MIKE-368430 format. One record per residue (C-alpha): residue in one letter; x, y, z. Coordinates in steps of 0.2 Angstrom, whole numbers, padded with zeros to 4 digits, always signed. Layout:
AXYZ
...
***
This chain:
M+0188-0119+0070
L+0179-0104+0077
I+0194-0093+0068
L+0193-0101+0053
S+0173-0101+0052
V+0173-0082+0057
L+0186-0080+0042
A+0176-0088+0031
S+0161-0077+0034
L+0171-0062+0032
T+0177-0067+0014
I+0159-0071+0010
I+0155-0052+0015
F+0169-0047+0006
L+0167-0059-0011
V+0148-0053-0011
G+0153-0035-0011
A+0166-0036-0024
A+0153-0046-0034
A+0141-0032-0032
F+0155-0019-0038
A+0159-0030-0054
F+0140-0033-0057
V+0134-0016-0060
G+0145-0013-0074
E+0134-0027-0084
L+0118-0020-0077
D+0109-0016-0093
I+0112-0032-0103
F+0109-0045-0089
H+0096-0039-0078
E+0080-0028-0083
S+0074-0028-0068
V+0078-0010-0061
A+0086-0003-0077
G+0074+0008-0081
L+0080+0016-0062
K+0098+0015-0067
V+0095+0035-0078
R+0089+0050-0070
P+0070+0049-0073
F+0071+0065-0085
P+0087+0067-0094
K+0091+0085-0098
G+0084+0091-0115
D+0071+0077-0116
I+0054+0084-0118
P+0042+0083-0102
N+0025+0074-0099
G+0022+0089-0088
L+0029+0102-0075
R+0026+0100-0058
L+0025+0116-0050
T+0028+0113-0032
V+0024+0127-0019
Y+0027+0131+0001
E+0016+0146+0001
S-0001+0151-0003
G-0005+0167-0012
I-0005+0172-0031
A+0006+0160-0039
A+0016+0164-0058
V+0028+0156-0069
T+0034+0163-0085
S+0033+0158-0103
R+0053+0160-0100
D+0052+0148-0085
L+0042+0135-0095
Q+0054+0136-0111
A+0068+0134-0099
A+0061+0115-0093
N+0059+0110-0110
M+0040+0111-0110
R+0035+0114-0129
F+0018+0124-0133
D+0014+0138-0146
T+0003+0150-0134
L+0003+0151-0116
S-0015+0150-0114
A-0029+0138-0106
D-0031+0132-0124
E-0015+0125-0125
L-0011+0120-0106
S-0022+0111-0092
L-0015+0115-0073
T-0021+0102-0060
R-0021+0100-0041
E-0025+0081-0038
G-0033+0078-0052
R-0044+0094-0050
S-0042+0107-0065
V-0035+0125-0055
P-0040+0140-0066
F-0027+0152-0071
Y-0025+0168-0080
V-0012+0174-0093
Q-0005+0191-0093
G+0006+0196-0108
S+0010+0187-0124
G+0022+0177-0132
T+0040+0175-0121
D+0034+0191-0112
A+0018+0180-0105
T+0015+0174-0087
L+0003+0163-0081
Y-0005+0167-0062
F-0014+0155-0051
F-0019+0154-0035
A-0010+0143-0025
Q-0014+0134-0008
A+0001+0128+0002
I+0000+0111+0013
T+0003+0121+0031
N+0001+0104+0040
T+0021+0100+0044
L+0017+0081+0043
E+0013+0082+0024
A+0023+0086+0008
P+0023+0103-0001
A+0010+0104-0012
V+0010+0101-0030
Y+0002+0109-0047
L+0004+0098-0063
L+0004+0108-0078
T+0003+0098-0094
L-0001+0099-0114
G-0020+0099-0115
Q-0036+0110-0111
G-0036+0119-0098
S-0048+0130-0087
A-0047+0149-0090
M-0049+0160-0073
Q-0066+0170-0074
Q-0063+0188-0075
K-0076+0200-0068
K-0078+0220-0070
A-0076+0228-0053
A-0078+0247-0057
P-0082+0256-0041
T-0099+0262-0038
G-0095+0275-0025
S-0081+0278-0014
G-0071+0267-0006
S-0067+0261+0012
S-0048+0255+0017
L-0053+0247+0034
V-0051+0229+0031
Q-0047+0213+0042
Q-0032+0205+0041
Q-0023+0191+0047
Y-0007+0189+0057
F-0002+0170+0061
W+0013+0164+0072
E+0018+0147+0073
E+0036+0140+0078
N+0039+0122+0074
S+0053+0117+0086
T+0047+0103+0098
F+0040+0086+0091
L+0029+0077+0102
T+0024+0063+0096
H+0013+0058+0112
T+0001+0071+0108
N-0017+0065+0101
G-0021+0082+0094
D-0020+0088+0074
D-0003+0095+0077
I+0014+0087+0084
W+0024+0100+0079
L+0026+0113+0095
G+0032+0128+0099
P+0040+0134+0114
L+0039+0124+0132
L+0032+0136+0146
L+0036+0129+0164
A+0026+0137+0176
P+0029+0150+0183
E+0037+0157+0168
E+0031+0171+0154
W+0034+0173+0138
T+0030+0187+0125
L+0027+0190+0107
D+0031+0206+0099
L+0018+0211+0086
S+0026+0229+0078
S+0026+0221+0064
I+0006+0222+0061
S-0002+0241+0059
P-0019+0240+0067
S-0032+0253+0066
G-0038+0250+0083
G-0055+0241+0079
A-0060+0224+0084
G-0054+0210+0081
A-0051+0191+0090
L-0037+0182+0096
T-0034+0163+0096
I-0019+0153+0104
R-0016+0133+0103
L-0007+0126+0115
W-0005+0107+0122
S-0005+0103+0141
S+0008+0089+0145
T+0006+0087+0162
Q-0008+0080+0175
D-0010+0081+0192
V-0024+0081+0206
P-0030+0098+0206
N-0045+0099+0195
P-0042+0111+0185
D-0022+0109+0185
H-0018+0123+0171
H-0020+0142+0172
L-0014+0154+0159
Q-0016+0173+0160
V-0016+0181+0142
L-0012+0199+0141
L-0011+0213+0128
N+0001+0228+0131
G-0002+0224+0149
R-0020+0223+0148
Q-0026+0207+0154
L-0039+0198+0143
A-0042+0181+0150
N-0038+0169+0165
W-0039+0153+0158
Y-0042+0137+0165
W-0043+0120+0162
D-0039+0101+0167
G-0027+0086+0160
V-0017+0081+0145
Q-0024+0087+0130
Q-0026+0102+0116
E-0032+0118+0121
T-0039+0132+0110
I-0042+0148+0117
T-0053+0161+0107
L-0054+0179+0114
P-0065+0194+0105
L-0054+0211+0104
D-0064+0227+0108
E-0061+0242+0101
G-0045+0251+0105
V-0037+0235+0113
L-0025+0235+0099
D-0013+0251+0099
A-0014+0261+0083
A+0000+0272+0087
G+0013+0261+0096
A+0020+0243+0098
N+0010+0230+0103
I+0015+0216+0114
L+0006+0200+0118
T+0011+0190+0134
L+0007+0174+0141
R+0009+0170+0160
T+0008+0153+0168
P+0008+0159+0188
G+0010+0141+0193
D-0004+0142+0205
T-0017+0128+0203
G-0007+0118+0217
A-0002+0106+0203
A+0016+0098+0208
G+0023+0103+0190
E+0013+0113+0174
A+0021+0110+0156
L+0012+0121+0142
Y+0019+0119+0124
L+0012+0133+0113
D+0008+0127+0095
W+0000+0144+0087
I-0005+0161+0087
R-0019+0168+0076
L-0023+0188+0078
Q-0036+0195+0067
Y-0036+0213+0067
E-0044+0228+0058
T-0032+0240+0047
Q-0030+0250+0030
V-0027+0240+0017
T-0008+0247+0010
T+0003+0237-0003
G+0021+0234+0001
S+0034+0222-0002
K+0023+0207-0001
Q+0006+0204-0008
V-0009+0206+0004
L-0024+0196+0008
F-0037+0203+0016
T-0056+0203+0022
S-0069+0215+0017
S-0088+0214+0015
A-0087+0234+0008
S-0095+0236-0006
N-0083+0245-0012
V-0063+0243-0007
L-0049+0257-0007
V-0033+0252-0007
H-0017+0265-0003
N-0001+0265-0011
A-0007+0257-0029
D-0001+0259-0046
A-0006+0253-0064
S+0003+0237-0060
L-0007+0230-0047
M-0017+0217-0048
I-0034+0210-0038
F-0042+0195-0035
D-0054+0187-0026
V-0052+0172-0018
T-0067+0170-0009
D-0070+0153-0018
E-0051+0145-0017
N-0057+0132-0030
A-0062+0147-0042
P-0053+0164-0040
L-0059+0179-0050
L-0047+0191-0058
L-0056+0209-0054
Q-0052+0223-0068
H-0058+0239-0072
A-0054+0246-0053
G-0053+0265-0052
L-0033+0273-0051
E-0034+0292-0044
G-0016+0294-0038
T-0008+0280-0027
D-0026+0275-0021
L-0036+0260-0030
T-0053+0259-0027
F-0065+0244-0033
A-0082+0237-0031
G-0083+0221-0018
T-0087+0206-0028
G-0085+0194-0013
Q-0077+0193+0006
V-0057+0188+0003
Y-0046+0196-0010
V-0027+0196-0015
V-0019+0211-0021
L+0000+0211-0026
R+0012+0218-0042
P+0019+0204-0053
N+0034+0206-0046
Q+0026+0200-0028
A+0020+0183-0036
V+0025+0168-0027
R+0037+0157-0037
P+0035+0139-0038
T+0048+0127-0039
I+0048+0119-0056
S+0052+0101-0059
A+0049+0090-0075
A+0038+0076-0075
P+0045+0063-0086
V+0035+0050-0097
W+0038+0033-0089
K+0040+0022-0101
D+0032+0008-0091
S+0017+0011-0083
L+0012+0004-0065
R-0006+0005-0069
R-0005-0009-0081
S-0014-0025-0075
E-0004-0037-0085
R+0010-0033-0074
G+0014-0044-0058
A+0028-0047-0045
D+0031-0057-0031
Y+0045-0046-0023
I+0043-0027-0026
A+0057-0015-0021
I+0051+0004-0020
V+0068+0014-0023
A+0072+0030-0016
D+0078+0042-0030
V+0097+0044-0023
D+0109+0042-0036
G+0119+0023-0033
F+0103+0015-0024
A+0098+0006-0041
E+0115+0000-0044
A+0117-0005-0026
L+0101-0016-0026
E+0103-0024-0041
L+0115-0039-0033
L+0099-0043-0019
L+0086-0042-0035
V+0096-0053-0046
Y+0098-0065-0030
R+0079-0067-0026
Q+0076-0069-0045
E+0087-0083-0046
Q+0077-0090-0032
G+0062-0091-0041
L+0052-0073-0036
R+0047-0063-0049
V+0055-0045-0045
T+0053-0028-0050
A+0060-0012-0044
V+0051+0004-0045
S+0057+0023-0043
L+0047+0031-0029
Q+0046+0047-0041
Q+0035+0036-0052
I+0023+0031-0037
Y+0023+0049-0034
D+0018+0055-0052
E+0006+0040-0056
F-0002+0037-0040
G-0001+0055-0030
Y-0002+0067-0043
G+0018+0072-0042
Q+0015+0077-0021
Q+0028+0067-0012
S+0015+0059+0001
P+0014+0041+0009
A-0002+0038+0003
A+0004+0040-0016
I+0013+0022-0011
R-0001+0018+0000
H-0012+0018-0017
F+0000+0010-0027
L+0001-0005-0017
T-0018-0005-0017
Y-0018-0004-0035
A-0004-0019-0036
T-0014-0030-0025
Q-0029-0028-0034
N-0022-0029-0052
W-0007-0037-0054
M-0015-0054-0054
S+0001-0064-0062
P+0008-0062-0046
A+0001-0050-0034
P+0014-0044-0023
R+0020-0055-0008
Y+0034-0045-0002
V+0039-0026-0001
L+0056-0018+0001
L+0056-0001+0005
V+0073+0007+0000
G+0077+0023+0010
D+0079+0029+0025
A+0061+0039+0034
S+0061+0054+0045
Y+0047+0063+0053
D+0055+0079+0049
V+0047+0083+0032
P+0053+0096+0022
T+0044+0114+0020
A+0056+0124+0012
P+0064+0121-0006
G+0081+0108-0007
A+0077+0103+0012
H+0072+0086+0007
V+0088+0076+0007
A+0094+0087+0022
S+0079+0079+0033
G+0083+0061+0029
N+0066+0057+0024
L+0071+0048+0007
L+0056+0038+0007
P+0042+0043+0020
T+0032+0031+0032
S+0015+0036+0038
L+0013+0044+0056
V-0001+0033+0064
P-0011+0039+0080
I-0012+0026+0092
S-0022+0024+0107
Y-0007+0026+0123
N+0008+0031+0113
G+0002+0046+0103
Y+0010+0046+0085
V+0021+0032+0078
A+0030+0029+0061
S+0021+0014+0052
D+0026+0005+0037
T+0011-0006+0038
W+0000+0006+0034
F+0005+0005+0016
A-0005-0013+0015
L-0020-0008+0025
E-0030+0006+0011
D-0044-0009+0011
S-0041-0021+0023
S-0039-0023+0040
V-0028-0035+0038
P-0012-0032+0031
Q-0011-0041+0012
M+0009-0040+0011
A+0023-0042+0022
I+0032-0023+0021
G+0051-0022+0024
R+0064-0007+0024
F+0082-0003+0023
P+0083+0012+0032
V+0098+0020+0022
Q+0104+0036+0020
T+0120+0032+0011
V+0123+0018-0007
A+0139+0012+0006
E+0124+0008+0020
L+0115+0000+0005
M+0129-0010-0001
T+0130-0016+0018
M+0114-0023+0021
V+0112-0027+0004
N+0130-0040+0007
K+0123-0044+0024
T+0107-0051+0018
I+0116-0061+0004
A+0130-0068+0017
Y+0118-0072+0030
E+0108-0085+0017
T+0124-0091+0009
A+0135-0095+0025
P+0145-0110+0020
V+0138-0127+0026
N+0151-0130+0040
D+0148-0113+0047
R+0129-0120+0053
D+0132-0119+0072
W+0127-0101+0075
P+0110-0101+0065
D+0106-0114+0080
S+0108-0102+0094
A+0099-0088+0102
L+0103-0077+0115
L+0087-0070+0126
V+0090-0056+0138
A+0077-0050+0150
D+0076-0034+0159
D+0074-0035+0179
D+0062-0021+0181
E+0046-0031+0182
P+0042-0050+0185
I+0034-0052+0168
F+0049-0050+0158
D+0058-0065+0166
S+0044-0076+0162
Q+0041-0070+0145
S+0058-0075+0140
D+0059-0092+0148
T+0043-0097+0137
L+0053-0091+0123
S+0067-0100+0128
A+0058-0115+0131
E+0049-0114+0114
L+0066-0113+0106
K+0073-0127+0114
A+0059-0136+0109
N+0064-0133+0091
G+0081-0138+0092
Y+0090-0122+0096
S+0104-0120+0107
V+0098-0105+0119
H+0110-0092+0130
D+0098-0083+0141
L+0105-0069+0153
H+0093-0061+0165
M+0095-0046+0175
T+0088-0050+0190
D+0105-0062+0192
N+0116-0050+0185
D+0111-0030+0181
N+0130-0030+0173
I+0129-0039+0159
R+0136-0028+0143
Y+0149-0037+0140
E+0141-0054+0139
I+0127-0049+0127
V+0143-0041+0115
S+0154-0056+0117
A+0138-0070+0114
I+0133-0060+0100
N+0151-0061+0092
Q+0152-0080+0094
G+0137-0080+0082
V+0117-0081+0086
G+0102-0085+0074
F+0093-0074+0086
L+0093-0063+0097
N+0079-0056+0108
Y+0077-0044+0121
V+0063-0040+0133
G+0060-0026+0145
H+0059-0008+0144
G+0073+0004+0136
N+0072+0017+0123
E+0076+0020+0105
R+0095+0019+0108
V+0096+0008+0126
W+0090-0008+0134
G+0087-0005+0150
D+0088+0008+0165
E+0105+0000+0168
F+0109+0003+0149
V+0115-0014+0148
F+0116-0013+0129
H+0118+0003+0122
I+0118+0012+0103
D+0139+0015+0106
D+0141-0005+0112
V+0138-0009+0092
R+0155-0003+0087
M+0161-0019+0098
L+0152-0031+0087
K+0164-0042+0076
N+0151-0057+0071
G+0154-0055+0053
G+0143-0064+0043
R+0135-0072+0059
L+0121-0063+0058
P+0106-0063+0069
V+0088-0059+0067
F+0085-0046+0083
T+0066-0047+0090
T+0060-0037+0103
F+0041-0030+0107
T+0043-0020+0123
C+0052-0004+0119
S+0057+0008+0106
N+0074+0003+0099
G+0063+0002+0081
A+0062+0021+0080
F+0069+0022+0061
A+0060+0038+0057
L+0070+0051+0071
P+0079+0064+0061
D+0093+0068+0072
T+0099+0050+0079
D+0100+0033+0074
S+0090+0020+0083
L+0099+0005+0090
A+0090-0006+0075
E+0097+0004+0064
A+0114+0003+0070
L+0113-0015+0071
L+0109-0014+0053
R+0121-0002+0047
A+0138-0010+0055
D+0147-0017+0042
N+0157-0029+0053
G+0145-0038+0060
G+0127-0031+0071
A+0111-0039+0064
V+0103-0042+0047
A+0084-0039+0050
V+0075-0032+0064
I+0058-0033+0070
A+0054-0019+0083
P+0042-0006+0089
S+0043+0012+0084
G+0036+0019+0100
R+0032+0014+0116
M+0021-0003+0119
P+0015-0010+0136
A+0024-0026+0142
S+0006-0034+0141
H+0006-0034+0123
T+0024-0045+0123
P+0017-0063+0126
P+0007-0064+0111
L+0018-0054+0099
A+0031-0066+0103
Q+0020-0081+0101
Y+0012-0078+0086
F+0030-0073+0079
Y+0040-0087+0084
S+0026-0099+0083
A+0023-0095+0065
L+0042-0097+0061
L+0046-0111+0071
D+0030-0121+0069
G+0019-0114+0057
G+0030-0119+0041
A+0034-0099+0037
E+0052-0100+0029
T+0054-0082+0027
V+0055-0066+0041
G+0044-0058+0031
D+0031-0074+0030
A+0033-0076+0051
F+0030-0056+0051
L+0015-0055+0041
A+0007-0070+0052
M+0011-0061+0066
K+0002-0046+0060
S-0014-0056+0054
A-0016-0065+0070
E-0016-0049+0080
V-0033-0043+0073
D-0042-0056+0085
E-0034-0045+0098
P-0043-0030+0107
Y-0028-0020+0104
N-0024-0024+0086
M-0024-0010+0075
D-0011-0002+0088
V+0001-0015+0088
L-0003-0017+0067
H+0006+0000+0066
L+0018+0000+0080
V+0028-0013+0075
N+0038-0014+0060
L+0051-0024+0049
L+0068-0017+0046
G+0076-0028+0032
D+0073-0038+0019
P+0057-0046+0020
A+0061-0061+0009
L+0075-0064+0020
H+0073-0085+0022
I+0078-0089+0039
R+0091-0101+0044
K+0086-0114+0056
P+0093-0129+0064
M+0100-0141+0052
S+0089-0154+0059
N+0075-0143+0055
D+0080-0134+0039
Q+0074-0142+0026
***
C-alpha cells in the first residue's frame, strides 16, 4: 500500500506537470489574469511611453538624437519644448548641443553609490521639460589652476550582514599584526594641503579598552596612532599639511595594525578611503570634477570643444559660456565652487531601455484581487505560473498577476528598487477595495548582490529583490514582510515567495503546490503525521520540541520525535521519516544556512536522498538561518527543499538570519495555534496571524522582518481527516 500510495503521488505530479505544458498553449483564450505578461513588455518597433536612462557613474551624461531615434522615440526637435527629463518625479534640467540628427542632450547624472540600491534611472518622455540655465563666464583676470580634487577607493568584496553601519559591503580584512598599502601613483598632487578620511569596521571586542589600534602612514611618515574600542563603524579624518603629499614621486598610503593593545585578536575590515588633494586642473582621458574658490579658473590641455558645467547645486547645474582660450589654456570666471569640464566624447553614456505604455494601469481603484502574483521579468515565468493562477481562481480567489517592471515604472519611476514594490502593495491595500489583496506571491529569487554594472542584473540572481533590514541583534536580514509595513506596524497581507532562478524551478514549485492540495483521498495518512527534530546543544530545545509535540498530538497528529540528546547520529532517521511522508517538519536548534546542528545531522546535500514525491511537508524552524534565501553564491536549505523535484518540501517558514532560541516558543505557539485552533486554513493565514501576534512582544519588529514564508501563501494546509473540513 505504501508503494502504491507513493506511485499515486508521483503520478499526480507527472499529470500536473503535463497539464501545465498542455495548458500554456491555451493561455490567451482561456485565462486573462497573466495575458499581459506573456508578451515582452515592449515589443520591438512599438512607440515607447518614454525611455529609461540608467546611469552607473556620476558626471555629465549624454544621449544623442540618433540614440533616441534608434529606441523609436518620436520627436520633432531635441529640446526642452518637446522632451522632459525627470528623476523620481523631479524635473532634471538638460542642455542640447547641435541640431537635427547631430543633436546631443547633456545632463548632470548622480549615480547611486549605495551597494544595496539599484542603479539610478532618469526618465525621458514627451512633454515640456527644463532647459539648463546658461551663464556667461568670460574671465575677468588671470586664472588659477590650483584646485581641489578627490580620489576615492572602495572595494566591495565582503558582505557583512552583522554590521549596523551605513554600508555592509566592505573590503579586505586586516588581522593584526598586518600591513596594507594603497598605491596613489594615479594622482598628481601639487604638494598643497588636503585631507584623508578612512572608514573601517572593527568586528572584534576584548577586555582591554581600547582594543583596536591603527597606524596611518603616508610615504613612510606616520600621520596617526588611532585607538578605539569594540565592534563598531569607525571613521578617521586627518588633515594633510603642505608637503605631505609628494608632488614629484609616487605616493604610498600604509595602514598598519600592530596588534599591541593586549586584545586576544583584532580584526578590521577596510570600507573606503577618500583623499582630497590640491592639484592643477588638466584635461585628460575622462571628464574632470573639481572644487575651486578662485575668481578665475585656469584649465590646462584644453581646446575649443571643452564644455564647462557649474554643478555646485547638483539639482540646478549651469552651462558656462564664453570662456577664454589661449593656445591650450582655457580660463573662465568662477561662478560657484564645484565644476565639471569635459570634451563631448567623455560624457557618461547611460543604458537606454524603453518604458512601455502599460494598457492596464495598476493605479486604478476599481481594480481588486484577493491574490496578487508579482512576477519577475524572465521569459517563461508567466506561462509556468499560469496553471497555479487558474487553480487558485477556480477555488474562488480573485487572481491577478503583475509584471515587476510595471511596478518599477508606475511606483518607482523606472528604478529597480524594493521601495517600488512596497509602494505598490500599500496602494493596492488602500485603494483596491473590491477586494483588497489578501495573499501576495513573489515569483523570482532575490540576492543581496545588487548589480552595479550594465548587464549584471540576471547574473547576480537578483530577479525580484527583497529588502535588507537592520535588526537589533543580527545586523541586516532579508525581509519580504517589509513590503507590507509601509503605513502599518502590522502586516496587512500574507507574503510568500517562490525563490526561483529558472522556469524549471518555477514549474517544480507550481506542480508541488497543486500536488500537495490534490493528493488522492487514499493517500491521506501522511498529512496526519509530523516529524519534530530537536538539537542537543541547549536543554530548551528539547522542551520546545516536546511542547509542540503535545499540541500536535492533541489535534490528531501522529508525531515522530527525534532528540539529538538521545542520539546525535539521526541523519538517516530524518531522511527515512521524510521519505515515508509527513505533513509537518519542524526543527528546533542551532545551525546555519545549510545545516542542522553542529553534528550536521541534516545537510543541504542530504536533500538529494529525499524521495517523498508528492508527500510534501510544510517545514518550519524558528531558530536558525535555514531560510537565508538572498545569498548570491549558495542556496539555503529552505531553497533546496523547495526546488527538489522528487520530494522535499512544499513550503518553508524560516528565519533569514540568526535568532536567539528564546524567541522560538512564542513564534511556534502563534503559528501552530492559529493553524490548529484558530481556524486558519492556509499557511499564509497562519503566518499572518503569527506576525500580527508578535507586535505585542518586545522584540516584535526584529522578528517581523527575520522570519519569511517561502512558498505559496494561499497553500491550503492538509489536516488530519478527523479535523479537516
